[in-house]
C-alpha positions as CSV (number, residue, x, y, z in Angstrom):
1,L,-9.9,11.7,-18.1
2,D,-6.8,13.8,-18.4
3,R,-6.6,13.2,-22.1
4,R,-10.3,14.1,-22.6
5,N,-9.9,17.3,-20.5
6,F,-6.8,18.3,-22.5
7,L,-8.6,17.9,-25.8
8,R,-11.3,20.3,-24.7
9,A,-8.8,23.2,-25.1
10,P,-8.5,24.7,-28.7
11,K,-5.7,23.2,-30.7
12,A,-3.8,26.5,-30.8
13,V,-3.7,26.6,-27.0
14,R,-2.7,22.9,-26.8
15,D,0.2,23.5,-29.3
16,R,1.4,26.6,-27.5
17,E,1.3,24.9,-24.1
18,T,3.2,21.8,-25.3
19,A,5.6,23.3,-27.8
20,H,8.5,23.3,-25.3
21,E,7.9,19.8,-24.1
22,T,10.3,17.0,-25.0
23,W,10.6,13.3,-23.9
24,Q,13.7,11.6,-22.6
25,L,14.6,8.8,-20.2
26,A,17.3,9.4,-17.7
27,G,18.6,7.3,-14.8
28,V,18.1,4.0,-16.6
29,R,20.6,2.3,-14.3
30,N,18.0,2.6,-11.6
31,L,16.1,-0.2,-13.3
32,V,18.8,-2.5,-12.1
33,F,18.4,-1.4,-8.5
34,L,14.6,-1.8,-8.8
35,A,15.1,-5.4,-10.0
36,V,17.3,-6.0,-7.0
37,V,14.6,-4.7,-4.6
38,L,11.9,-6.8,-6.3
39,G,14.1,-9.9,-6.2
40,A,15.0,-9.4,-2.6
41,V,11.3,-9.6,-1.6
42,F,11.3,-13.3,-2.4
43,L,14.5,-14.1,-0.3
44,R,13.7,-15.7,3.0
45,E,17.0,-17.2,4.0
46,P,19.4,-16.3,5.5
47,A,17.7,-13.9,7.8
48,G,18.3,-10.3,7.1
49,L,19.6,-10.8,3.5
50,S,16.4,-9.4,1.9
51,E,16.5,-6.2,3.9
52,T,20.2,-5.8,3.5
53,L,19.9,-6.0,-0.3
54,M,17.1,-3.5,-0.3
55,V,19.1,-1.0,1.8
56,F,22.2,-1.3,-0.5
57,A,20.0,-1.0,-3.6
58,A,18.5,2.2,-2.2
59,I,21.9,3.6,-1.3
60,G,23.3,2.6,-4.7
61,S,20.5,4.2,-6.5
62,Y,20.8,7.5,-4.6
63,C,24.6,7.7,-5.0
64,T,24.8,6.8,-8.7
65,T,21.9,8.9,-9.9
66,P,23.2,12.1,-11.5
67,K,22.5,15.2,-9.4
68,A,20.8,16.8,-12.4
69,V,18.1,14.0,-12.3
70,H,17.4,14.7,-8.6
71,E,17.1,18.4,-9.2
72,A,14.9,17.9,-12.2
73,N,12.5,15.8,-10.1
74,D,12.8,18.2,-7.1
75,F,13.9,15.1,-5.1
76,S,13.8,15.5,-1.3
77,F,13.9,13.2,1.7
78,A,11.2,15.2,3.5
79,P,8.2,13.1,2.2
80,L,10.0,9.9,3.0
81,K,10.8,11.0,6.5
82,E,7.1,12.0,7.0
83,V,5.9,8.6,5.9
84,A,8.6,6.7,7.8
85,W,7.7,8.3,11.2
86,L,4.0,7.7,10.6
87,F,4.4,4.0,9.9
88,A,7.1,3.5,12.5
89,G,4.4,4.6,15.0
90,L,1.8,2.3,13.5
91,F,4.0,-0.8,13.7
92,A,5.4,0.0,17.1
93,T,1.9,0.2,18.7
94,M,0.2,-2.7,16.9
95,V,1.7,-5.5,19.1
96,P,-0.9,-5.2,22.0
97,A,-3.7,-5.1,19.4
98,L,-2.4,-8.4,17.8
99,D,-2.3,-10.1,21.2
100,W,-5.8,-8.9,22.1
101,L,-7.2,-10.1,18.7
102,E,-5.7,-13.5,19.1
103,V,-7.2,-14.0,22.5
104,H,-10.7,-12.5,21.8
105,A,-11.1,-13.5,18.2
106,A,-14.2,-15.6,18.9
107,Q,-16.0,-12.6,20.3
108,L,-15.7,-10.5,17.1
109,G,-18.3,-12.4,15.2
110,L,-16.1,-12.8,12.1
111,D,-17.5,-16.1,10.9
112,S,-17.5,-15.7,7.1
113,P,-15.2,-14.7,4.3
114,M,-17.5,-11.7,3.5
115,K,-17.1,-10.3,7.0
116,F,-13.4,-10.7,6.9
117,F,-13.3,-8.9,3.5
118,W,-15.2,-5.9,4.7
119,C,-13.8,-5.6,8.3
120,T,-10.3,-6.1,7.1
121,G,-10.9,-3.5,4.4
122,A,-12.4,-1.0,6.7
123,L,-9.4,-1.0,9.0
124,S,-7.0,-1.1,6.0
125,G,-8.5,2.2,4.8
126,V,-7.2,4.0,7.9
127,L,-4.1,1.9,8.5
128,D,-1.4,0.4,6.4
129,N,-2.4,-2.9,4.7
130,A,0.5,-4.8,6.2
131,P,-0.4,-4.4,9.9
132,T,-4.1,-4.8,9.0
133,Y,-3.5,-8.1,7.2
134,L,-1.4,-9.3,10.2
135,A,-4.1,-8.2,12.7
136,F,-7.0,-10.0,11.0
137,L,-4.8,-13.0,10.2
138,S,-4.1,-13.2,13.9
139,A,-7.9,-13.0,14.6
140,A,-8.7,-15.7,12.1
141,L,-6.1,-18.0,13.5
142,G,-7.2,-17.2,17.1
143,A,-10.8,-18.2,16.2
144,Q,-9.4,-21.6,15.1
145,H,-7.3,-21.8,18.4
146,L,-4.1,-21.4,16.4
147,S,-1.3,-18.8,16.8
148,V,0.0,-16.5,14.2
149,N,3.5,-16.9,15.7
150,A,3.6,-20.6,14.8
151,P,4.5,-21.1,11.1
152,D,3.0,-24.6,11.1
153,A,-0.3,-23.2,12.3
154,V,-0.3,-20.6,9.5
155,R,0.3,-23.3,7.0
156,V,-2.6,-25.4,8.4
157,F,-4.9,-22.4,8.2
158,A,-3.9,-21.6,4.7
159,A,-4.7,-25.2,3.6
160,T,-8.0,-25.5,5.4
161,Q,-9.4,-21.9,5.2
162,P,-8.4,-20.7,1.7
163,D,-11.6,-18.6,1.2
164,T,-11.0,-16.7,4.5
165,L,-7.4,-16.2,3.7
166,A,-8.3,-14.8,0.3
167,A,-10.9,-12.5,1.8
168,L,-8.7,-10.9,4.4
169,S,-5.8,-10.6,1.9
170,L,-8.0,-8.9,-0.7
171,G,-9.6,-6.6,1.9
172,A,-6.2,-5.5,3.3
173,V,-4.9,-4.7,-0.2
174,F,-7.9,-3.3,-2.1
175,F,-9.2,-1.0,0.5
176,G,-5.9,0.6,1.0
177,A,-6.6,3.0,-1.9
178,M,-9.5,4.5,0.0
179,T,-7.5,7.0,2.0
180,Y,-4.1,8.6,2.1
181,L,-3.2,6.4,5.0
182,G,-4.3,3.1,3.5
183,N,-1.2,2.8,1.3
184,G,2.2,4.3,2.1
185,P,2.6,5.5,-1.5
186,N,-0.7,7.4,-1.3
187,F,0.6,9.5,1.6
188,M,4.0,9.9,0.0
189,V,2.6,11.1,-3.3
190,K,0.5,13.7,-1.4
191,A,3.5,14.9,0.5
192,I,5.6,15.1,-2.7
193,A,2.9,17.0,-4.5
194,E,2.4,19.5,-1.7
195,E,6.1,20.1,-1.3
196,N,6.0,21.2,-5.0
197,N,3.0,23.5,-4.3
198,V,0.5,21.3,-6.0
199,R,-2.9,21.6,-4.3
200,M,-4.2,18.2,-3.1
201,P,-7.6,17.3,-1.8
202,G,-8.0,16.9,2.0
203,F,-8.4,13.6,3.8
204,F,-12.2,13.4,3.5
205,G,-12.2,15.0,0.0
206,Y,-10.0,12.2,-1.2
207,M,-12.3,9.6,0.5
208,A,-15.3,11.0,-1.3
209,Y,-13.6,10.7,-4.7
210,S,-12.1,7.2,-4.0
211,G,-15.2,5.9,-2.3
212,G,-17.4,6.8,-5.3
213,I,-15.2,4.7,-7.5
214,L,-14.1,1.9,-5.3
215,I,-17.0,1.0,-3.1
216,P,-19.2,-0.2,-6.0
217,I,-16.3,-2.3,-7.2
218,F,-15.9,-3.9,-3.7
219,V,-19.6,-4.7,-3.7
220,I,-19.2,-6.5,-7.0
221,V,-16.2,-8.4,-5.6
222,T,-18.3,-9.4,-2.6
223,F,-21.1,-10.9,-4.8
224,V,-18.7,-12.6,-7.2
225,F,-16.3,-14.2,-4.7
226,F,-17.7,-14.2,-1.1
227,L,-21.4,-14.9,-1.3
């Protein structure tokens, strides 16, 4: 769409507006730190190693990146702080909700993969996908009289209810793009853009745009995989 819109301008205008532009790649060393972060995601033992590697990779990236690169990208910690406080609040207040879901799961009427897909997705759109996934996994396990705090119970559920697990996993991830809050990067990109005086659509304006594109796709996913 951007390319098509750009080509609508006369060639003379396009040449004038892009004459000063050049392409270069700076900060290549950060690819190493990115690889460390991605690799750390898969480390489960010993406890704390994954998080420690991520923290050191972030610090290493910040300290070794030339100041000129930060300045060229208008780098600031303000958007990160905004997102961090928001999601710290979400995770801190979700524990009572998880306990309630586990106890009252049978009363929610979630008895099919399709319902898990849409209900998990609806919550994921206004919450981060990680706590949403955990919340509905807790509900699904509770309906089977299992506990999300027992690793063996989670393994049994994954082996016996693969369709339900797939439905709540896809719902938690796919619907996150529906709003600024659904995915942390959505909100961070908005904060970064606004800090650089780029006008961004409001919360509901973004939903109108994303919903028009994504909801038909979700309906197709439902018919293909969960009916």
